[in-house]
C-alpha positions as CSV (number, residue, x, y, z in Angstrom):
1,M,2.0,-40.3,20.4
2,N,4.6,-42.7,18.4
3,R,5.2,-46.0,19.8
4,R,9.0,-44.9,20.8
5,R,7.9,-42.0,22.7
6,F,5.5,-44.0,24.6
7,V,8.0,-46.5,25.7
8,G,10.2,-44.0,26.8
9,L,7.4,-42.2,29.0
10,A,6.6,-45.6,30.3
11,A,10.1,-46.3,31.3
12,T,10.6,-43.0,32.8
13,S,7.4,-43.5,34.7
14,L,8.5,-47.2,35.9
15,F,11.8,-45.5,36.9
16,G,10.0,-42.8,39.1
17,I,7.6,-45.6,40.7
18,A,10.9,-47.8,41.6
19,V,12.5,-44.9,43.2
20,Q,9.4,-44.0,45.4
21,I,9.0,-47.8,46.3
22,S,12.7,-47.5,47.4
23,R,12.4,-44.7,49.6
24,V,9.2,-45.9,51.2
25,W,11.3,-49.3,51.8
26,A,14.0,-47.4,53.7
27,Q,11.6,-45.4,55.9
28,A,9.8,-48.9,56.6
29,W,13.2,-50.0,57.4
30,P,13.8,-52.1,60.0
31,Q,10.6,-54.2,59.6
32,R,11.9,-56.4,62.1
33,P,14.6,-57.3,64.9
34,V,18.2,-56.2,63.8
35,K,21.5,-58.0,64.6
36,F,25.0,-56.5,65.1
37,I,27.6,-59.1,64.7
38,V,30.8,-58.3,66.6
39,P,33.7,-60.3,65.5
40,L,35.6,-59.4,68.8
41,G,35.0,-60.8,72.4
42,A,32.6,-59.2,75.3
43,G,34.5,-56.2,76.7
44,S,36.4,-55.2,73.8
45,A,35.9,-51.3,72.5
46,A,33.8,-52.5,69.5
47,D,31.8,-54.6,71.8
48,I,31.2,-51.7,74.5
49,T,30.5,-49.5,71.8
50,A,28.2,-51.9,69.7
51,R,25.8,-52.4,72.7
52,L,25.4,-48.9,73.7
53,V,24.6,-47.8,69.7
54,A,22.2,-50.9,69.9
55,D,20.3,-49.6,72.7
56,R,20.3,-46.0,71.1
57,L,19.0,-47.3,67.8
58,S,16.7,-49.6,69.2
59,S,14.8,-46.6,70.6
60,I,14.9,-44.7,67.0
61,W,14.0,-47.8,65.2
62,H,11.1,-49.3,67.8
63,Q,12.7,-52.8,67.1
64,P,14.9,-54.9,69.2
65,V,18.7,-54.6,68.4
66,V,20.6,-57.7,69.6
67,V,24.5,-57.9,69.7
68,E,25.8,-61.1,69.0
69,N,29.6,-61.6,69.8
70,R,31.2,-63.9,67.3
71,P,35.1,-63.7,67.9
72,G,37.9,-65.8,66.8
73,G,40.0,-66.7,63.6
74,D,41.3,-63.3,63.2
75,A,37.6,-61.9,62.9
76,I,36.9,-64.6,60.1
77,V,34.5,-66.4,62.1
78,G,32.3,-63.2,62.7
79,I,32.5,-61.6,59.2
80,S,31.7,-65.0,57.7
81,S,28.7,-65.2,59.7
82,F,27.7,-61.7,58.9
83,V,28.4,-62.4,54.7
84,S,26.6,-65.6,54.8
85,A,23.3,-64.2,56.4
86,H,22.5,-62.2,53.1
87,D,20.3,-59.9,55.3
88,D,20.3,-56.2,55.2
89,H,18.9,-56.6,59.0
90,V,22.1,-58.4,60.0
91,L,24.9,-55.7,60.2
92,L,28.7,-56.0,61.1
93,F,29.8,-53.7,64.0
94,T,33.9,-53.3,63.8
95,A,36.8,-51.3,62.7
96,S,38.0,-52.0,59.1
97,A,41.4,-53.0,60.4
98,S,39.8,-56.6,61.4
99,F,39.4,-57.2,57.6
100,T,41.7,-55.0,55.6
101,P,44.9,-56.8,56.3
102,Q,43.4,-60.3,55.9
103,P,44.2,-61.1,52.0
104,Y,47.9,-60.6,53.2
105,V,47.4,-62.8,56.2
106,H,45.6,-65.9,55.1
107,Q,45.7,-68.1,52.2
108,A,42.1,-68.1,51.5
109,L,39.0,-66.2,52.7
110,P,35.3,-67.1,52.7
111,Y,34.3,-63.7,51.4
112,D,35.5,-60.7,49.4
113,A,35.5,-57.7,51.8
114,Q,35.2,-55.2,48.8
115,R,32.4,-56.8,47.4
116,D,30.6,-58.3,50.7
117,L,30.8,-55.2,53.1
118,M,29.2,-51.9,52.4
119,P,30.4,-49.4,55.0
120,I,27.8,-47.4,56.4
121,A,29.3,-45.1,58.6
122,G,31.8,-44.6,61.5
123,I,30.9,-43.5,65.2
124,S,34.0,-43.8,67.3
125,D,37.9,-43.5,67.1
126,V,39.8,-46.1,69.5
127,S,42.6,-44.8,70.9
128,V,45.9,-47.1,70.9
129,G,48.8,-46.5,72.8
130,I,52.4,-47.7,72.3
131,A,52.9,-49.3,75.8
132,V,56.3,-50.6,77.4
133,P,56.8,-52.0,80.8
134,Q,57.6,-49.8,83.6
135,S,60.7,-51.3,84.3
136,L,62.3,-50.3,80.8
137,N,64.2,-47.3,81.1
138,V,62.8,-45.0,78.4
139,G,60.1,-42.3,78.8
140,S,59.4,-41.4,75.4
141,L,59.2,-42.8,71.8
142,P,62.5,-41.3,70.6
143,E,64.1,-42.8,73.5
144,L,62.6,-46.2,72.7
145,V,63.9,-45.9,69.0
146,D,67.5,-44.6,70.5
147,M,67.6,-48.1,72.9
148,V,66.3,-50.0,70.1
149,R,69.2,-48.5,67.4
150,K,71.9,-49.1,70.2
151,E,71.1,-52.6,71.0
152,P,69.5,-54.3,67.9
153,G,67.7,-57.4,68.3
154,K,67.6,-57.2,72.2
155,L,63.9,-56.0,72.5
156,N,61.1,-57.7,71.4
157,W,57.3,-56.4,70.6
158,G,53.8,-58.2,70.6
159,A,52.1,-58.2,67.4
160,I,48.2,-58.6,68.5
161,T,46.4,-57.4,65.5
162,S,46.9,-57.7,61.5
163,L,47.1,-53.9,61.3
164,D,49.5,-53.4,64.5
165,D,51.4,-56.0,62.8
166,F,52.1,-54.4,59.4
167,V,52.5,-51.0,60.7
168,F,54.7,-51.8,63.0
169,S,56.9,-53.9,61.5
170,G,56.9,-51.4,58.3
171,F,58.0,-48.9,61.0
172,L,60.9,-50.8,62.2
173,K,62.2,-51.7,58.6
174,N,61.8,-47.7,57.7
175,Q,63.8,-46.9,60.6
176,S,65.9,-49.9,60.0
177,L,65.6,-51.2,63.3
178,S,65.8,-54.8,64.6
179,M,63.4,-56.2,67.0
180,S,62.0,-59.8,67.5
181,R,58.3,-60.3,67.0
182,V,56.3,-62.3,69.5
183,P,52.9,-63.3,67.9
184,Y,49.8,-63.0,70.2
185,R,46.2,-64.2,69.6
186,D,44.5,-61.5,72.1
187,P,45.5,-58.2,73.6
188,V,44.8,-59.4,77.3
189,S,47.6,-62.1,77.0
190,A,49.9,-59.4,75.4
191,L,49.4,-56.7,78.0
192,N,49.8,-59.3,80.9
193,D,53.2,-60.2,79.5
194,L,54.2,-56.8,79.2
195,S,53.1,-55.9,82.5
196,E,55.5,-58.7,83.7
197,A,58.4,-57.4,81.1
198,R,58.3,-60.5,79.3
199,I,58.0,-58.3,76.1
200,D,59.2,-54.8,75.8
201,V,56.7,-53.1,73.3
202,A,53.1,-53.5,72.6
203,L,50.2,-51.3,70.6
204,A,47.3,-51.4,72.6
205,A,43.9,-49.5,73.0
206,L,43.9,-47.4,75.9
207,A,40.9,-49.1,77.3
208,L,42.9,-52.2,78.2
209,S,46.3,-50.4,78.7
210,L,45.3,-47.7,81.1
211,P,44.1,-50.1,83.9
212,R,47.5,-51.2,83.8
213,V,49.4,-48.1,83.7
214,Q,47.5,-47.1,87.1
215,T,48.8,-50.1,88.8
216,G,52.4,-49.0,88.0
217,K,53.2,-51.8,85.6
218,V,53.0,-50.3,82.4
219,K,53.7,-47.1,80.6
220,L,52.4,-45.4,77.6
221,L,54.9,-43.3,75.4
222,A,52.3,-42.1,72.7
223,V,49.1,-42.6,70.6
224,V,49.0,-43.9,67.3
225,N,45.9,-41.9,66.5
226,R,45.8,-38.4,64.8
227,Q,44.6,-36.5,68.0
228,R,45.5,-37.0,71.7
229,S,43.1,-39.1,73.6
230,P,41.2,-37.3,76.4
231,V,41.9,-39.7,78.8
232,A,45.4,-39.5,78.4
233,S,45.9,-35.9,77.1
234,E,49.6,-35.9,78.2
235,L,50.4,-38.5,75.7
236,P,51.8,-37.0,72.3
237,T,50.7,-38.4,68.9
238,V,53.1,-40.3,67.2
239,A,53.5,-37.7,64.7
240,E,54.1,-35.2,67.3
241,A,56.9,-37.7,68.7
242,G,58.1,-37.3,65.3
243,Y,57.6,-40.8,63.8
244,P,54.3,-40.1,61.7
245,T,54.5,-43.5,59.7
246,L,53.3,-45.1,63.1
247,G,50.1,-43.2,62.7
248,Y,46.5,-44.9,61.9
249,D,43.0,-44.3,63.3
250,P,40.9,-47.3,63.8
251,I,37.2,-45.9,63.5
252,L,34.7,-48.1,64.9
253,G,31.6,-48.3,62.6
254,L,28.7,-50.3,60.8
255,F,28.8,-52.4,57.9
256,G,26.1,-53.7,55.9
257,P,25.7,-56.4,53.2
258,S,26.2,-56.2,49.4
259,V,22.4,-56.5,49.3
260,M,21.5,-53.3,51.1
261,T,20.2,-50.6,49.3
262,A,21.6,-47.2,49.2
263,E,18.4,-45.8,51.0
264,V,18.7,-47.9,53.6
265,Q,22.7,-47.5,53.7
266,Q,21.8,-43.5,54.1
267,K,19.1,-44.1,56.8
268,I,21.1,-46.0,58.8
269,S,23.9,-43.6,58.5
270,A,21.6,-40.6,59.4
271,D,20.2,-42.4,62.5
272,L,23.7,-43.1,63.7
273,Q,24.5,-39.5,63.6
274,T,21.5,-39.0,65.8
275,V,23.1,-41.4,68.2
276,A,26.5,-40.0,68.1
277,S,25.1,-36.4,68.9
278,D,24.0,-38.0,71.9
279,G,26.0,-36.3,74.9
280,S,25.5,-39.4,77.1
281,I,27.3,-41.4,74.3
282,R,30.3,-39.2,74.5
283,E,30.4,-39.5,78.3
284,R,30.1,-43.5,78.4
285,L,32.8,-43.7,75.8
286,T,35.4,-41.2,76.7
287,P,36.4,-43.5,79.9
288,T,37.2,-46.3,77.6
289,G,39.7,-44.3,75.2
290,Q,37.6,-43.7,72.5
291,I,36.7,-40.4,70.5
292,V,33.2,-39.9,69.6
293,D,33.5,-38.9,65.9
294,F,30.7,-39.7,63.4
295,V,32.0,-40.5,59.7
296,A,29.2,-40.0,57.0
297,T,29.0,-42.8,54.4
298,D,31.3,-41.1,51.9
299,K,33.8,-40.2,54.3
300,F,33.9,-43.9,55.8
301,V,34.4,-45.5,52.5
302,A,37.2,-43.3,51.6
303,S,38.6,-44.2,55.1
304,V,38.6,-47.8,54.4
305,H,39.9,-47.3,51.1
306,A,43.0,-45.4,52.3
307,E,43.6,-48.2,55.0
308,R,43.4,-50.6,52.4
309,E,46.0,-48.6,50.0
310,K,48.2,-48.1,53.4
311,I,48.4,-51.8,53.8
312,T,49.1,-52.5,50.2
313,S,52.1,-49.9,50.3
314,L,53.6,-51.6,53.6
315,A,53.1,-55.0,52.3
316,K,55.0,-54.1,49.2
317,M,57.7,-52.6,51.4
318,L,57.7,-55.9,53.7
319,D,57.7,-58.2,50.5
320,I,54.1,-59.8,51.5
321,H,51.9,-60.8,49.1
322,P,48.3,-61.7,49.2
323,G,47.6,-64.9,50.1
324,Q,51.3,-65.5,51.6
């Protein structure tokens, strides 16, 4: 056997051994407790779902799965904590909407989400509604648009999350509508003001807005998602109402660090699919305004990419530049 052939066979053997070791490592993962970092507070859709998922995965993995809430700073606090861990036993549980708009909102970030966050899989679609005070004399999204058009600048809207801000601002510009923007740090404060008619429009998760609908202080006009919500099936989607540019789907899921191997990524995705197929998970999440909808790794990666492209397009329309 000549030297070149020997080296080639040796390299092939080493590669095969490395692949086998990688597979064994993935099967052995996790080797210790796992932590989910949620960059939102207790009671949020992400928090509720993370705790249910953590409980089920703990049984599958035979290791404790702890949920740690790290809210604040437009999710920067939680994501920074996750990225700085550099540990494949520390995962981020959130929607991509928590970080995709950040480059256009903040001067500098302590991480690069495209480089440092590895999408693993999605588990649920959070239903977000367009809400108005009960006292506002509109009963549909087209009626709201007509009112804003007839009285430019009179109505205002609550800007809660960065993605909502981009989408709604883009919608207003696209429709040549004028409304005053009122910034909020959290959705609860915005919905409290909406209930008292101090603001006229807000985009918020149904989990937070439906209790206020039941008190008779708030009404919902549509959901921004691609499909209607099971807990408010009478509400049309924005596309059905005639305004598809207002649509987006906040998908909650898991993200891993850049140090995570593809084998571990695929193992977690498969285990998350097992959790999503559990009927009790659906029963628990549906009343919170979520639609259990497992999204495998490839499609989850594609959805994050599509969301980035949507924000880039909206930023260009609104003349907003990264770090501005």
